[in-house]
N, C-alpha and C positions, 0 to 999 in steps of 0.2 A: 124516691130518694129523699131522705130528710135533709132539709136545708143545712141544719147543724153538722151532719155527717159530711156533706159536700164541702162546706166551709173549712172544716178541719182536715180535708184531705183523707177522709177514711177510705177503706177499700171494702168492695162489696164480698161478702163471705161466698157468694156464688161463684166468684171468679177462682176459687180453689177447687172446685169440683173436678175439672179434668186432671189436675196435678194429683189430686187424691186417689182418683181411680187407677192411675198408673202404678200405685204402690199399696194397694190395700192388701194387708196380711192380717189375718185374725189370729187370736190366741189359739184357736183350733189347729190352724195350719202350723204354727210354732211347735205344738205339743205332738202333732203327728210325725214330725221328723226326728230321726235318731240324733242323739248328740254328735255334733261334729260341725264342720265349717258351714253347711247348709242351714242348719238350725240357728247357729250364731248369726248368720247374715238374716235369717228370717226374724230372729228375736230383735236385732237392731232395727230392722224395718218397722217391725210391730211397734216398738218403742217410739220411734220417730214419728210415726203415724198418729199413735195415741197422743203424744205431745202436741202435735199440730191440732188435732181434733178438739182437745181440751182447751188449748189456748183460744181457738175460734168460737167455741161454745160459751166460754166464760166471758169473751169480749163482745159478744153481739150487741149491737145497739142498732135496732131497726134493720138488722141484716148487714151491718157494716162493723169492721174493726179498724182500730187505729193503724197507722202505717207501720209502726214498730212491731206490733203484734203480727200483722200481715207478713212482714219481712222474715220473722222467725218461723212462722207457721210455713211459708213457702219454701224456706230453706230446709225445714224438717221433711217436707214432702219429697223435695228434690234428693236429699240424702237417702231417704226410704227407698226411692225408686232406684238410685244406684246400688244400693244393698242387694237388690234383687238381680243384678246383672251378673253374668258368669265371671268368676274371678276378680270381682271388684272388691277393693279394700273396704273393711268396715270402718265406718267413722270412729274416730276416738271419743266422741261425746255428742251431746245434743247441741244444736246450733246457739251460739252465744247471742246475748242481748246487746244493743249499742249502749253506750254510756247513758246514764239517767236513772231515775228512780222508776221503779215498776209501779203501775197502776193497781188499784184493788182488783180490777177484772183480771189483769195479767197475773197477779198473785193467785187468784183463785183458779185460774187455769193451770198454773204450775202446780198448785197443791192438789188439784184433781188428777193430774197426769201422774204425780208422785203416788198418790193413794192407788190408782189403778195399776200402775207397774208393780208397786209393792205387793198388792194382793195377788197378782200373777205369780210373782216369785215365791211369796209365802205358800202357795198351794204346790208350786213345783219343788221348792227346796226345804220348806219348813221355815218357822220364825227365826231360828238361830243366827243364820248368815245375814240377817237384815238388821242387826242391832246398830250398825252405823247409821243407815238410812232412817231407822226409827228414832235415834237420838236427834237427828236433824229435823225430823218432821216434828217431834215434840218441841223442840226449840222454837220453830216457826209457829206452832200452835200456842206456845205460851206468850208469843209477842202479839198474837192476832187480837185486834180489838175492832169494834164497829167502824171507827174512822181513824185509822192509824196515821200519824204523822209521816212525813217524808223519811225522817229518821228511823222510825219503826219499820216502815215499808222496805227501807234498806236492809235492815236486819233479817226481815222476814224472807226477803228474796235471796240474800246470802245463805240462809239455812236450806231454803227449798232448792237452790241450785246445787248446793252440797248434797242433799238428799237425793236429788235426780241423778247427778253425776254417780252417786254410789250405786243406786239400783241399775243404771244402764251399764255401768262396768261389770257389775255382778251378773247381770242377765247375759251379757256377751259372754264373759268367761265361763259361766256354768252351762251355758248352751253348748259350748265347744267340747266339754268334758263332762264325765259323771260326777256329780257332787259328792263330797265326803260326808258320809252320814256319821253321827255320833254311834259308837259302839253300844250295843244292847247289853245291859247288864244281866 
């Protein structure tokens, strides 16, 4: 254990392995299910696991993550596991952060999760339904600099949260029913 990690109260990433193993759902599993409640629950679980995974991957510091990232990732894995229980309600969104400004590591994890979930939906639905998420991603990208101030990190986080909320809601809704396709000319 790195002394700095210990002094900050960071959490070992290895601690998340059992929680993650309870809820692993791949994109292949989601795609194999017909549209309906089971696919919607699988999508929610997949999105939550992806969010937790990306946060942990971006926040690693000698195998440790800060306490707030650990709390959000643990909550994501717990919600993902619940999605896979029979007749369990689908969470209304991704787990929220506590008050405070996101670190660059946290923002990177959020951005990577948004990109991964957006890519899945673009393949599944096409790019048109993703306009709102894309606008939020573009805003976050326009604010991103090498060493953003706390104020810029707040703006980036706000845009990323809005984009993540948009893709999560779209994924849950579109998995439950057939998406509307634009008429062919």
